[in-house]
Every structure is written in structure tokens, then in C-alpha cells.
MMTF fields as JSON, N, C-alpha, C and O atoms, coordinates in Angstrom:
{
  "mmtfVersion": "1.0.0",
  "mmtfProducer": "UNKNOWN",
  "numBonds": 363,
  "numAtoms": 364,
  "numGroups": 91,
  "numChains": 1,
  "numModels": 1,
  "chainsPerModel": [1],
  "groupsPerChain": [91],
  "chainIdList": ["A"],
  "bondAtomList": [4, 2, 8, 6, 12, 10, 16, 14, 20, 18, 24, 22, 28, 26, 32, 30, 36, 34, 40, 38, 44, 42, 48, 46, 52, 50, 56, 54, 60, 58, 64, 62, 68, 66, 72, 70, 76, 74, 80, 78, 84, 82, 88, 86, 92, 90, 96, 94, 100, 98, 104, 102, 108, 106, 112, 110, 116, 114, 120, 118, 124, 122, 128, 126, 132, 130, 136, 134, 140, 138, 144, 142, 148, 146, 152, 150, 156, 154, 160, 158, 164, 162, 168, 166, 172, 170, 176, 174, 180, 178, 184, 182, 188, 186, 192, 190, 196, 194, 200, 198, 204, 202, 208, 206, 212, 210, 216, 214, 220, 218, 224, 222, 228, 226, 232, 230, 236, 234, 240, 238, 244, 242, 248, 246, 252, 250, 256, 254, 260, 258, 264, 262, 268, 266, 272, 270, 276, 274, 280, 278, 284, 282, 288, 286, 292, 290, 296, 294, 300, 298, 304, 302, 308, 306, 312, 310, 316, 314, 320, 318, 324, 322, 328, 326, 332, 330, 336, 334, 340, 338, 344, 342, 348, 346, 352, 350, 356, 354, 360, 358],
  "bondOrderList": [1, 1, 1, 1, 1, 1, 1, 1, 1, 1, 1, 1, 1, 1, 1, 1, 1, 1, 1, 1, 1, 1, 1, 1, 1, 1, 1, 1, 1, 1, 1, 1, 1, 1, 1, 1, 1, 1, 1, 1, 1, 1, 1, 1, 1, 1, 1, 1, 1, 1, 1, 1, 1, 1, 1, 1, 1, 1, 1, 1, 1, 1, 1, 1, 1, 1, 1, 1, 1, 1, 1, 1, 1, 1, 1, 1, 1, 1, 1, 1, 1, 1, 1, 1, 1, 1, 1, 1, 1, 1],
  "groupList": [{"groupName": "MET", "atomNameList": ["N", "CA", "C", "O"], "elementList": ["N", "C", "C", "O"], "formalChargeList": [0, 0, 0, 0], "bondAtomList": [1, 0, 2, 1, 3, 2], "bondOrderList": [1, 1, 2], "singleLetterCode": "M", "chemCompType": "L-PEPTIDE LINKING"}, {"groupName": "ASN", "atomNameList": ["N", "CA", "C", "O"], "elementList": ["N", "C", "C", "O"], "formalChargeList": [0, 0, 0, 0], "bondAtomList": [1, 0, 2, 1, 3, 2], "bondOrderList": [1, 1, 2], "singleLetterCode": "N", "chemCompType": "L-PEPTIDE LINKING"}, {"groupName": "PRO", "atomNameList": ["N", "CA", "C", "O"], "elementList": ["N", "C", "C", "O"], "formalChargeList": [0, 0, 0, 0], "bondAtomList": [1, 0, 2, 1, 3, 2], "bondOrderList": [1, 1, 2], "singleLetterCode": "P", "chemCompType": "L-PEPTIDE LINKING"}, {"groupName": "ALA", "atomNameList": ["N", "CA", "C", "O"], "elementList": ["N", "C", "C", "O"], "formalChargeList": [0, 0, 0, 0], "bondAtomList": [1, 0, 2, 1, 3, 2], "bondOrderList": [1, 1, 2], "singleLetterCode": "A", "chemCompType": "L-PEPTIDE LINKING"}, {"groupName": "THR", "atomNameList": ["N", "CA", "C", "O"], "elementList": ["N", "C", "C", "O"], "formalChargeList": [0, 0, 0, 0], "bondAtomList": [1, 0, 2, 1, 3, 2], "bondOrderList": [1, 1, 2], "singleLetterCode": "T", "chemCompType": "L-PEPTIDE LINKING"}, {"groupName": "HIS", "atomNameList": ["N", "CA", "C", "O"], "elementList": ["N", "C", "C", "O"], "formalChargeList": [0, 0, 0, 0], "bondAtomList": [1, 0, 2, 1, 3, 2], "bondOrderList": [1, 1, 2], "singleLetterCode": "H", "chemCompType": "L-PEPTIDE LINKING"}, {"groupName": "ARG", "atomNameList": ["N", "CA", "C", "O"], "elementList": ["N", "C", "C", "O"], "formalChargeList": [0, 0, 0, 0], "bondAtomList": [1, 0, 2, 1, 3, 2], "bondOrderList": [1, 1, 2], "singleLetterCode": "R", "chemCompType": "L-PEPTIDE LINKING"}, {"groupName": "ILE", "atomNameList": ["N", "CA", "C", "O"], "elementList": ["N", "C", "C", "O"], "formalChargeList": [0, 0, 0, 0], "bondAtomList": [1, 0, 2, 1, 3, 2], "bondOrderList": [1, 1, 2], "singleLetterCode": "I", "chemCompType": "L-PEPTIDE LINKING"}, {"groupName": "LEU", "atomNameList": ["N", "CA", "C", "O"], "elementList": ["N", "C", "C", "O"], "formalChargeList": [0, 0, 0, 0], "bondAtomList": [1, 0, 2, 1, 3, 2], "bondOrderList": [1, 1, 2], "singleLetterCode": "L", "chemCompType": "L-PEPTIDE LINKING"}, {"groupName": "PHE", "atomNameList": ["N", "CA", "C", "O"], "elementList": ["N", "C", "C", "O"], "formalChargeList": [0, 0, 0, 0], "bondAtomList": [1, 0, 2, 1, 3, 2], "bondOrderList": [1, 1, 2], "singleLetterCode": "F", "chemCompType": "L-PEPTIDE LINKING"}, {"groupName": "VAL", "atomNameList": ["N", "CA", "C", "O"], "elementList": ["N", "C", "C", "O"], "formalChargeList": [0, 0, 0, 0], "bondAtomList": [1, 0, 2, 1, 3, 2], "bondOrderList": [1, 1, 2], "singleLetterCode": "V", "chemCompType": "L-PEPTIDE LINKING"}, {"groupName": "TRP", "atomNameList": ["N", "CA", "C", "O"], "elementList": ["N", "C", "C", "O"], "formalChargeList": [0, 0, 0, 0], "bondAtomList": [1, 0, 2, 1, 3, 2], "bondOrderList": [1, 1, 2], "singleLetterCode": "W", "chemCompType": "L-PEPTIDE LINKING"}, {"groupName": "SER", "atomNameList": ["N", "CA", "C", "O"], "elementList": ["N", "C", "C", "O"], "formalChargeList": [0, 0, 0, 0], "bondAtomList": [1, 0, 2, 1, 3, 2], "bondOrderList": [1, 1, 2], "singleLetterCode": "S", "chemCompType": "L-PEPTIDE LINKING"}, {"groupName": "CYS", "atomNameList": ["N", "CA", "C", "O"], "elementList": ["N", "C", "C", "O"], "formalChargeList": [0, 0, 0, 0], "bondAtomList": [1, 0, 2, 1, 3, 2], "bondOrderList": [1, 1, 2], "singleLetterCode": "C", "chemCompType": "L-PEPTIDE LINKING"}, {"groupName": "ASP", "atomNameList": ["N", "CA", "C", "O"], "elementList": ["N", "C", "C", "O"], "formalChargeList": [0, 0, 0, 0], "bondAtomList": [1, 0, 2, 1, 3, 2], "bondOrderList": [1, 1, 2], "singleLetterCode": "D", "chemCompType": "L-PEPTIDE LINKING"}, {"groupName": "GLY", "atomNameList": ["N", "CA", "C", "O"], "elementList": ["N", "C", "C", "O"], "formalChargeList": [0, 0, 0, 0], "bondAtomList": [1, 0, 2, 1, 3, 2], "bondOrderList": [1, 1, 2], "singleLetterCode": "G", "chemCompType": "PEPTIDE LINKING"}, {"groupName": "GLU", "atomNameList": ["N", "CA", "C", "O"], "elementList": ["N", "C", "C", "O"], "formalChargeList": [0, 0, 0, 0], "bondAtomList": [1, 0, 2, 1, 3, 2], "bondOrderList": [1, 1, 2], "singleLetterCode": "E", "chemCompType": "L-PEPTIDE LINKING"}],
  "groupTypeList": [0, 1, 2, 3, 4, 5, 6, 2, 6, 5, 6, 7, 8, 5, 3, 9, 3, 3, 10, 3, 8, 3, 11, 3, 12, 2, 3, 5, 13, 3, 2, 3, 6, 2, 3, 11, 12, 11, 3, 14, 10, 11, 12, 14, 2, 15, 0, 14, 8, 8, 8, 8, 11, 8, 4, 3, 10, 9, 11, 10, 10, 4, 5, 10, 11, 4, 8, 8, 10, 10, 11, 3, 16, 3, 6, 3, 4, 6, 3, 6, 3, 2, 15, 3, 16, 3, 16, 16, 16, 12, 3],
  "groupIdList": [1, 2, 3, 4, 5, 6, 7, 8, 9, 10, 11, 12, 13, 14, 15, 16, 17, 18, 19, 20, 21, 22, 23, 24, 25, 26, 27, 28, 29, 30, 31, 32, 33, 34, 35, 36, 37, 38, 39, 40, 41, 42, 43, 44, 45, 46, 47, 48, 49, 50, 51, 52, 53, 54, 55, 56, 57, 58, 59, 60, 61, 62, 63, 64, 65, 66, 67, 68, 69, 70, 71, 72, 73, 74, 75, 76, 77, 78, 79, 80, 81, 82, 83, 84, 85, 86, 87, 88, 89, 90, 91],
  "secStructList": [7, 7, 6, 6, 1, 7, 7, 7, 7, 7, 2, 2, 2, 2, 2, 2, 2, 2, 2, 2, 2, 2, 2, 1, 7, 2, 2, 2, 2, 1, 7, 7, 7, 7, 1, 7, 7, 2, 2, 2, 2, 6, 1, 1, 2, 2, 2, 2, 2, 2, 2, 2, 2, 2, 2, 2, 2, 2, 2, 2, 2, 2, 2, 2, 2, 2, 2, 2, 2, 2, 2, 2, 2, 2, 2, 6, 6, 1, 7, 1, 1, 6, 6, 7, 7, 7, 7, 7, 7, 7, 7],
  "xCoordList": [47.177, 46.021, 46.476, 47.183, 46.262, 47.008, 46.365, 45.151, 46.997, 46.605, 45.957, 45.348, 46.351, 45.486, 44.284, 43.683, 43.91, 42.348, 41.572, 42.01, 40.355, 39.475, 38.521, 37.816, 38.62, 37.747, 36.914, 37.43, 35.417, 34.756, 34.984, 35.226, 34.971, 35.237, 34.13, 33.058, 34.364, 33.194, 33.547, 34.411, 33.013, 33.131, 32.233, 32.627, 31.063, 29.918, 30.897, 31.276, 31.123, 31.818, 33.023, 33.289, 33.897, 35.002, 34.929, 35.719, 33.677, 33.342, 32.811, 33.049, 31.913, 31.082, 32.368, 32.508, 33.479, 34.529, 35.329, 35.667, 35.527, 36.322, 35.451, 36.028, 34.442, 33.418, 33.485, 33.656, 33.35, 33.37, 34.909, 35.054, 35.741, 37.067, 37.288, 38.257, 36.842, 37.351, 36.289, 36.686, 35.331, 34.328, 34.833, 35.019, 34.987, 35.732, 37.214, 37.997, 37.48, 38.905, 39.431, 38.636, 40.956, 41.261, 40.818, 40.495, 40.864, 40.287, 38.9, 38.396, 38.346, 36.866, 36.416, 35.332, 37.344, 37.12, 37.495, 36.725, 38.656, 39.194, 39.929, 41.069, 39.185, 39.855, 41.256, 41.552, 42.051, 43.188, 43.433, 42.948, 44.443, 44.725, 46.15, 47.238, 45.85, 47.452, 48.103, 47.525, 49.402, 50.49, 50.086, 49.691, 50.042, 49.677, 48.946, 49.021, 48.25, 47.71, 47.931, 48.259, 47.635, 47.734, 46.457, 46.554, 45.701, 44.381, 44.68, 44.311, 45.139, 45.621, 46.461, 46.045, 47.876, 48.546, 48.284, 48.838, 47.093, 46.675, 45.526, 44.839, 44.985, 44.159, 44.506, 43.747, 45.804, 46.607, 45.968, 45.86, 45.711, 45.379, 46.821, 46.808, 47.838, 48.803, 49.484, 50.534, 48.746, 49.165, 48.798, 49.48, 47.343, 47.134, 48.375, 48.959, 48.82, 49.681, 50.928, 51.494, 51.689, 52.385, 52.423, 53.377, 51.537, 50.913, 50.777, 50.965, 50.529, 50.227, 51.836, 52.26, 52.513, 54.035, 54.912, 55.847, 54.789, 55.484, 54.61, 55.234, 53.598, 52.987, 53.725, 54.288, 53.706, 54.26, 55.858, 56.353, 56.754, 57.831, 58.131, 58.979, 57.205, 57.347, 57.147, 57.91, 55.862, 55.685, 56.989, 57.332, 57.929, 58.685, 59.969, 60.573, 60.088, 61.296, 61.08, 61.702, 60.13, 59.851, 59.689, 60.318, 58.907, 59.046, 60.473, 60.698, 61.24, 62.496, 63.221, 63.697, 63.589, 64.226, 63.883, 64.773, 62.321, 62.099, 62.271, 62.49, 62.206, 63.227, 64.466, 65.033, 65.068, 66.735, 67.175, 68.077, 66.193, 66.703, 66.236, 66.92, 65.103, 64.702, 65.653, 65.752, 66.33, 67.423, 68.597, 69.324, 68.91, 70.246, 70.225, 71.142, 69.069, 68.971, 68.688, 68.854, 68.177, 68.228, 69.485, 69.825, 70.124, 71.45, 72.472, 73.174, 72.402, 73.184, 72.861, 73.686, 71.851, 71.491, 70.942, 70.092, 71.407, 71.08, 72.291, 73.303, 71.781, 72.919, 73.877, 73.64, 75.144, 76.427, 76.219, 76.401, 75.806, 75.582, 74.324, 73.88, 73.739, 72.634, 72.897, 74.027, 72.003, 72.227, 73.277, 73.455, 73.621, 74.365, 73.449, 72.302, 73.908, 73.198, 73.384, 74.26, 72.57, 72.735, 73.4, 73.308, 74.112, 75.307, 74.473, 73.338, 75.228, 74.456, 75.242, 76.365, 74.558, 75.091, 76.567, 76.652, 77.253, 78.421, 78.637, 79.557, 77.623, 77.58, 78.011, 78.113],
  "yCoordList": [-18.214, -19.209, -20.547, -20.341, -21.586, -22.931, -22.908, -23.084, -22.741, -22.738, -24.25, -24.486, -25.333, -26.228, -26.472, -27.546, -25.431, -25.213, -25.181, -24.39, -25.807, -25.453, -24.379, -24.359, -23.204, -22.177, -22.261, -22.557, -21.973, -21.614, -20.538, -19.462, -20.535, -19.6, -19.009, -19.596, -17.258, -16.43, -16.169, -15.322, -16.753, -16.357, -15.447, -14.574, -15.389, -14.145, -12.753, -11.946, -12.749, -11.536, -11.27, -10.108, -12.301, -11.93, -11.337, -10.506, -11.941, -11.712, -10.155, -9.39, -9.602, -8.301, -7.463, -6.412, -7.828, -7.04, -6.65, -5.503, -7.689, -7.288, -6.699, -6.307, -6.645, -5.988, -4.43, -3.498, -4.294, -3.074, -2.062, -0.847, -2.965, -1.853, -2.294, -1.657, -2.973, -2.684, -1.427, -0.84, -1.134, -0.125, 1.324, 2.398, 1.081, 2.351, 2.527, 1.732, 3.332, 3.348, 4.208, 4.801, 4.374, 5.093, 6.709, 7.247, 7.449, 8.658, 8.83, 9.841, 7.645, 8.087, 7.836, 8.301, 6.814, 6.719, 8.017, 8.671, 8.36, 9.331, 10.574, 10.49, 11.505, 12.517, 13.143, 13.407, 13.359, 13.776, 14.936, 15.89, 15.077, 16.389, 16.985, 16.41, 18.289, 18.85, 18.591, 18.324, 18.766, 18.262, 19.231, 18.998, 20.594, 21.975, 22.953, 22.879, 23.853, 24.859, 26.254, 26.207, 27.617, 28.451, 28.706, 29.43, 28.333, 28.166, 27.311, 27.778, 26.436, 25.558, 26.25, 26.572, 26.846, 27.637, 28.716, 29.038, 29.309, 30.948, 30.572, 31.536, 29.19, 29.305, 28.241, 27.729, 28.115, 27.12, 28.126, 29.352, 27.38, 28.105, 29.35, 30.549, 28.459, 29.21, 30.323, 30.836, 30.682, 31.766, 33.145, 34.17, 32.935, 34.405, 34.887, 35.92, 33.984, 34.58, 34.85, 35.754, 34.543, 34.683, 35.91, 36.615, 35.932, 37.484, 38.619, 39.782, 38.414, 39.3, 39.711, 40.813, 38.454, 38.876, 39.607, 40.276, 39.605, 40.011, 41.399, 42.213, 41.843, 43.761, 43.788, 44.824, 43.066, 43.973, 44.105, 45.139, 43.165, 43.405, 44.545, 45.405, 44.456, 45.853, 47.037, 48.0, 46.971, 48.329, 49.078, 50.166, 48.168, 48.249, 49.085, 50.116, 48.094, 48.626, 49.801, 50.656, 50.092, 51.338, 52.516, 53.549, 52.462, 53.242, 53.556, 54.729, 52.684, 53.128, 53.426, 54.529, 53.131, 53.709, 55.131, 55.95, 55.521, 56.989, 57.714, 58.923, 57.157, 58.087, 58.24, 59.331, 57.043, 57.198, 58.564, 59.391, 58.419, 59.334, 61.044, 62.063, 60.913, 62.109, 62.764, 63.969, 61.758, 62.221, 62.519, 63.417, 61.962, 62.284, 63.472, 64.283, 63.484, 65.1, 66.201, 67.27, 66.062, 66.868, 67.218, 68.368, 66.224, 66.248, 67.155, 68.115, 66.742, 67.376, 68.937, 69.721, 69.225, 70.673, 71.443, 72.333, 71.058, 71.899, 72.867, 72.837, 73.831, 74.828, 74.398, 73.305, 74.987, 74.587, 75.328, 74.808, 76.628, 77.096, 78.183, 78.554, 78.702, 79.682, 80.851, 81.337, 81.268, 82.11, 81.845, 82.607, 81.052, 80.509, 80.057, 79.639, 80.147, 79.564, 78.183, 77.679, 77.455, 76.205, 75.893, 76.604, 74.712, 74.34, 73.978, 73.505, 74.281, 73.733, 72.126, 71.784, 71.587, 70.179, 70.627, 71.614, 69.916, 69.894, 68.689, 67.872, 68.737, 67.398, 67.811, 66.986],
  "zCoordList": [166.741, 166.31, 165.575, 164.589, 165.805, 165.454, 163.827, 163.729, 162.837, 161.358, 160.869, 159.826, 162.156, 161.365, 162.067, 162.019, 162.754, 163.231, 162.226, 161.391, 161.826, 160.838, 161.223, 162.232, 159.979, 160.499, 159.292, 158.214, 159.425, 158.326, 157.39, 157.937, 156.005, 155.232, 155.022, 154.877, 154.973, 154.812, 153.176, 152.947, 152.208, 150.903, 150.584, 149.812, 150.978, 150.976, 151.254, 150.405, 152.461, 152.946, 152.317, 152.008, 152.05, 151.001, 149.697, 149.248, 148.975, 147.505, 147.607, 146.672, 149.042, 148.667, 149.061, 148.436, 150.159, 150.429, 148.989, 148.695, 148.268, 147.13, 145.952, 144.938, 146.031, 144.883, 145.387, 144.601, 146.593, 147.263, 147.397, 147.264, 147.659, 147.478, 145.82, 145.408, 144.979, 143.766, 143.148, 142.141, 143.576, 142.919, 143.714, 143.143, 145.058, 145.602, 145.541, 146.061, 145.051, 144.766, 145.805, 146.534, 145.989, 147.326, 147.418, 148.478, 145.992, 145.834, 146.301, 146.791, 146.064, 146.544, 147.597, 147.95, 148.569, 150.062, 150.658, 151.361, 150.367, 151.232, 150.274, 149.816, 150.124, 149.252, 149.586, 150.751, 148.612, 149.095, 149.404, 148.795, 150.676, 151.199, 150.937, 150.975, 150.663, 150.381, 151.955, 153.009, 151.678, 153.215, 153.849, 154.991, 153.364, 154.344, 153.404, 152.177, 154.064, 153.412, 154.419, 155.605, 153.546, 154.452, 155.344, 156.335, 155.125, 156.04, 157.315, 158.393, 157.298, 158.219, 158.747, 159.86, 158.454, 159.021, 159.939, 160.99, 159.154, 160.146, 160.832, 161.169, 161.232, 161.835, 163.064, 163.887, 162.895, 164.174, 165.704, 165.737, 166.569, 168.004, 168.297, 168.574, 168.095, 168.456, 167.786, 168.173, 166.663, 165.53, 166.232, 166.185, 167.025, 167.588, 168.317, 167.986, 169.48, 170.495, 169.645, 170.26, 168.524, 167.963, 166.938, 166.611, 166.67, 165.886, 167.046, 166.689, 168.13, 169.323, 169.853, 170.201, 169.774, 170.493, 169.255, 169.694, 167.859, 166.546, 166.486, 165.805, 166.885, 166.955, 168.493, 168.845, 169.04, 170.479, 170.246, 170.694, 169.583, 169.31, 168.513, 168.749, 167.363, 166.376, 166.92, 166.843, 167.616, 168.532, 169.039, 168.578, 170.371, 171.071, 170.286, 170.583, 169.101, 168.234, 168.074, 168.705, 167.175, 166.3, 167.459, 167.231, 168.678, 169.345, 170.277, 170.575, 170.639, 171.049, 169.891, 170.159, 168.801, 167.734, 167.436, 167.207, 167.432, 167.287, 168.53, 168.453, 169.661, 170.75, 170.575, 170.643, 170.306, 170.262, 169.114, 169.249, 168.013, 167.22, 167.713, 167.615, 168.153, 168.837, 169.855, 170.085, 170.419, 171.66, 170.838, 171.262, 169.785, 169.318, 168.415, 168.291, 167.795, 167.626, 168.125, 167.538, 169.391, 170.388, 171.0, 171.276, 171.189, 171.834, 170.52, 170.84, 169.345, 168.335, 168.144, 167.674, 168.468, 167.931, 169.691, 169.729, 170.585, 171.911, 171.8, 171.099, 172.84, 173.166, 173.91, 174.425, 174.22, 174.873, 176.305, 177.406, 176.05, 177.254, 177.332, 176.246, 178.505, 178.372, 177.411, 177.354, 176.739, 175.747, 174.314, 173.365, 174.462, 173.416, 171.971, 172.127, 170.894, 169.648, 169.662, 170.365, 168.879, 168.965, 167.65, 166.649, 167.744, 166.965, 165.647, 165.688, 164.393, 162.997, 162.713, 163.084, 162.189, 161.618, 160.557, 159.827, 160.702, 159.752, 158.76, 158.814, 157.855, 157.14, 155.839, 154.931]
}
């Protein structure tokens, strides 16, 4: 736009805008919002899937660990030959 072009001034509109902006502080126009909140984090759409995967991983790890412990205990205490007694732990 050419600055030499004459434009009518809208003094009433400018005065109204100045009064409105002076009256309405930024806090009044838009309330301040924290950067993040736990409610926003836990209500994220992908959070359900993440929690499901974490639960599945926990379930698998605990059950595999339990099976490993049971297998190791059974192997350590089983009899060597039919009719022989089980070995005692030497701890």
C-alpha cells in the first residue's frame, strides 16, 4: 500500500480499542494456563495404549521370572536316579 494514499482515520474505533485494551488486562482476556498438568498427561489419547503395554510387559516378565525360579528350584532338588533321594542344598 502506498503511504501517500489518503486513508480516512477511524478515530472512534481507535479510541474504543484503546479503552477496551486498557480495561481488559491480558490476565482478564485469557487466563494463564500452566505449561502442563498431570490431568493433561493422563488424559492423553495414547496413554491408554502405553499403560496397556506396560501392564503386558510387567505380566510377561513376572511370569517368566516365576517359571524360571520354579524350574531352577526343581532342577536343584530333583533326584538323580529312580529311587535315589533328592539332593540337599549346600548353602
